[in-house]
Structures are given as C-alpha cells and as structure tokens.
C-alpha positions in Angstrom: 41.5 -14.7 0.2 40.7 -11.0 0.5 42.5 -10.9 3.9 45.6 -12.5 2.6 45.8 -10.1 -0.3 45.3 -7.0 1.9 47.8 -8.3 4.4 50.4 -8.9 1.7 49.9 -5.3 0.4 50.2 -3.8 3.9 53.4 -5.9 4.7 54.9 -4.9 1.3 54.6 -1.3 2.3 51.7 -0.7 -0.2 49.1 0.7 2.2 47.2 2.5 -0.6 46.9 -0.7 -2.5 45.7 -2.5 0.7 43.0 0.1 1.1 42.0 -0.1 -2.6 41.6 -3.9 -2.3 39.6 -3.4 0.9 37.2 -1.1 -1.1 36.8 -3.7 -3.8 36.1 -6.3 -1.1 33.4 -4.2 0.4 31.8 -3.5 -3.0 31.3 -7.2 -3.6 29.8 -7.7 -0.2 32.5 -9.2 2.0 32.9 -7.9 5.5 36.2 -7.7 7.3 36.9 -9.9 10.3 38.7 -8.7 13.4 42.3 -9.5 12.2 41.7 -7.7 9.0 40.6 -4.6 10.9 44.0 -4.6 12.6 45.7 -4.8 9.2 43.6 -2.0 7.8 44.3 0.2 10.8 48.0 -0.4 10.3 47.6 0.6 6.6 45.9 3.8 7.7 48.7 4.5 10.1 51.3 4.1 7.3 49.2 6.6 5.2 48.7 9.0 8.1 45.0 8.7 7.4 43.7 9.1 10.9 40.2 9.9 9.9 39.8 6.6 8.0 41.4 4.8 10.9 38.8 6.3 13.3 36.0 5.3 10.9 37.3 1.7 10.7 37.8 1.5 14.4 34.3 2.7 15.1 32.8 0.2 12.6 34.7 -2.6 14.3 33.8 -1.4 17.7 30.1 -1.2 16.8 29.9 -4.9 16.1 31.5 -5.7 12.7 34.7 -7.1 14.1 34.1 -7.5 17.7 35.5 -5.5 20.6 38.9 -4.0 19.9 41.9 -5.1 21.9 45.2 -3.4 22.9 46.6 -4.0 19.4 43.8 -2.2 17.6 44.0 0.7 20.1 47.7 0.9 19.4 47.2 1.0 15.7 44.6 3.7 16.0 46.8 5.8 18.2 49.7 5.3 15.8 47.5 6.4 12.8 46.4 9.5 14.7 50.0 10.4 15.7 51.3 9.9 12.1 48.4 12.0 10.8 49.2 14.8 13.2 46.2 14.4 15.5 
C-alpha cells in the first residue's frame, strides 16, 4: 500500500523519497489517513522542512486525518526545531 511504502522510506532514513511517494499518492487521488500524517510529519522533521510540516498538520487538523494527538504535535514541534523555527 501507499502507506507501507512511505513508512518504509521514512524508516530507512529516506525522507525525500517518502515525500516524493506521498506526492505521487496525492496525484492519483489517494488521501492519507491519520497514521500516515504522523509518518509524513516525521519525514518533514528529518528534512527540517517545517513549512511543509505545518501545511500537513493543518490539513490533518482541518478534517483529512482527524484531530491530532500528542504524537503529531511532537512531530510538528520537532520539524520546526530542526528547521530553525
């Protein structure tokens, strides 16, 4: 599945590839679920891409993935810290 592939990329320290696969997933019309948002936020943190992390977090929060929990907040804070924000 898309989620499995993205998760494998993120765990293999390939966050750019994880984000690329996510882009392809969106292009073909698949929406991420809540666990995938957490994986994507971690990938953004590894890239230091805090802006993309905030975008994903807001999308999730606005209904796509359900309300964020403590883990997603932690991943967002980590992405912002690594990105210098």
